[in-house]
N, C-alpha and C positions, 0 to 999 in steps of 0.2 A: 658427375664432375665435369667441369669445363676447363679446357686448356686452349688458350688462344694467344697468338703472337706471330712472330715471323723470324725466319732464319735467312742469313745471307752469306755469300762466299765470293770473294774477289781475288783473282790471281793475275799476276803481271810478270812479263819478262822485262825487268827494269833496264838491264844492260846486257849486251851480248856482242862481243867482238872476238878477235882471234885469241887473246890471252885471258880475258876476264868475262865472266858472266854472273848475273845475279837475278834470281827469280824469287818472288815473294807471294805469299797468299795469306789472306785474313778471312776468318769466318767468325760468325757470332749468332746468337739467338736470344731474342726477347720472348718471355713467356709469362702469361698471367694464369695462375691456377686458382680455381674456385670450386668449392663444394656447392652444388646447386639444389640438391634434393636428398633428404634422408628418409622420408616417409612415403608409404604407399597405403593401399586400402587395408593391408594386414598389419603393418608395423608403423608406429608413429613415435617420433622423438624429435626434439629440436637440437640436441647436441649429444655427443658421445665423448666421454673422457678416456684418453689413451695415454700410453707412455709411462714407463717406470724409470727409476734412477739406479737400477742395478743392485738392489739389496742393501743400500746404505741404511744404517740403524736409525729407526724412527721415521723412515720414509717409505716403508713397504706398501702402504695404502694410499700414497700420494701420487697423483698423475701429473705429468709435465705438459701435456698437450691436449688439444681439443679438436674434434671434428664437428664443424657447425656450418650450417648453410650461410653462404655469403662470405666465407673465409677460406684461405688456402688449407690444403691438407697439412696436418701437423702444426697448426698455429699454436705457438707457445702460450700457455694459460696458467698463470701462477701469481703469487704475491708480487707486488711491485715494490722494489727496494731502491731507495735513493742514497745508498751508501752505508757506511758504518760510523756510528757516533763516537764521541770521546770516551765513552764507557765500554766500547768494544761491542756494541749491540747494533743489529740491523735497524736501519731507519725505514720501516715499512709504512707504505701509504695506506691510510684508512679510506678505502674506496667507498664503502657504504655509509661512512660518517657516523657510525654508532658508538665511536669512542673506544672500540676494542678491535683486535686483529683476529680474524677467523677465516675459514674457507670462503666466506661470503665476500671477502676482500680480494679474491683472485680476479685477475683481469687479463686482457690481451697484451702481451709484452714483446712480441716479435714473431717473425716468420722464418722458417728454415729455407723457404723457396727463394732462389736467387732471382734478381731482376734481369741480369744479363750474364751470359756465358760466352767466352771468346777464346780464340786461338790464333797464333801468328807463327807461320812457318817461313824460314828463309834458307836459301841454298846458294852458296858461292862456289865458283871454280876459278882458280888462277893457275894457268899452265897445268902442272901435274898435281896441284893441291886442290882439295875440296873441303868445304866447311858447311855444316848445316846446323841449325838450332830451331827449337820449337818451344814457344811460350804458350801457356794456357792459364785460364783463371776464371773467376766469377766475381760478381759485384752484387751487394745487397742482401746476402744471406746471413741469417743469425745462427749461432751455434750455442747449444747448451753444454757448458764445460763441466761435466759430471766429475771428472778427475779432480777439479778444483774443489768441488763440494766435499769429496771424500778425503782428500789428502792435504788440504790447505786450511786446516783448523787445529787448534791446540787441544781439542777434546780427546784426540787419539793418544796423547802423551800422558804418562809413560807407557811403554809396551808396544808401540807401533811407530813406523817411520812416517814422517810428514814432509811436505815440501818446505823449502826455505821461506816461501811467501806466507806460510802459516804464522810466522813471527812478524813479518813486515806489514801485513794488512790490518793487524790489530783486532781481529775477531776474538771475543772472549765468551761467546755463548755457543751452544750446540748449533750446527749448521742447519739452515732452513732452505727448502727449495723455493727460490725466489729469483727475481730478475737480476740480482747482483751477479749471477753466473751466466747470464745471457750476453754473448759477445758478438761483435761484428766479425763475420767469417770471410769478408772480402779478401781476395788474394790473387797473386800472380806467381806462377811457378815456371822455372826453367826446367821443362820436362825432359828435354833431350838435347845433347850437343855432341856432334861428331866431327872429327878432324881426320882426314885421310890423305895419303900420298900414293899416286899410281906410278909405278916404275916403268921405264922404257924397256920393253922386252923384245925389241926388233932383232937383236943379235941372237936370240934363242928361238930356234925353230920349234922346239917342243913346248914352249910356254907362250900362251896367247896374251895373258895379262897377269899382273901381280899388284895388289893394293894392300898397303899397311894402314891400319886405322885404330883410333882410340875413341871410345864413346863413353859419355857419362849420362846417367839418368837420375832424375829427381835431384838436381844439383843445388837448388835453393828455392825458398818460398819467401815472398815479400808479403807480410800481413801484420795487422795489429793484434791478431788473435794470440792469446797467451798460453793456449794449450799445446798439445803435441803436434796437431795437424788440423788446419781448418777444413780440410776435405774429408768429411765423415760420411757415414752411411746415409743414403737418401731414398732408400726404398721403404715400403711399408707405410703404415699410417702415422708413425711417429718419427719422421726423419730429423736429421740435423742435430744429433746428439753425439758428443765424444764420450763413449762409454768408459766406465771405470777401468775395464781391461783392454782398452783400445791400444792397438799396436800400430805405430806409425809406419809409413812407407819407407823402405830402405833406399839409401843412396848407393848406386852401383857404378862401377867403372869396368870397362871391357877393353882389352887390347887384342886385336886379331889380325890375321892375314887372309886375304881372299885371293885364290889362285884359279886361273882358268887355263886348261890345257887344250 
């Protein structure tokens, strides 16, 4: 497997005077991932099918991804869907042109590997106040929304809960593993924000410093992805899937006091 690209980091003290200071840093990474060889003198193959969709009925033997020379790890490989027609059925592209839809019509429909990963940190200080925040994100990654496959269809009714979009998307047949559920996972996240105030402790011999602060983590995500969170598991040979039991990251707030004696 080959990974090539470059990383960069730039930091600057933008302003610095008696009352106000501002420092900022930006980092990013471009990476190209490619499987270069699968065979040797003992084992020979041109592709390996990997990935499941979490036990959804009718899909237990269906793979979502492929490991193949010349493609990134976890390349999504499935039926190509061009939407849902007026009768509530998938519009599946006949790749091999034989007039019917089968596994032979599966094709390359996206990659979970991001084109670019970035972060942006800023820190401000004004007299006794301080403020910092950190954005991070990625661009160009695709995500397989397995939760949408499982819970956004009317086949589960009655007897099970479904998402509201099960009614609005108009699907009237059993769900198929296809590119209809591959979405752009590009996103930018406000990962951390902190505001603090440092008190003047000159009048207290027993106290060196005192700071009151409030911190928020995972405050919001800007993305067109319709699932719970575009930042999904990226390890293993079938990355980039929001599993059916996926649990999103929590948004947390912290209030604290820091004392130095």
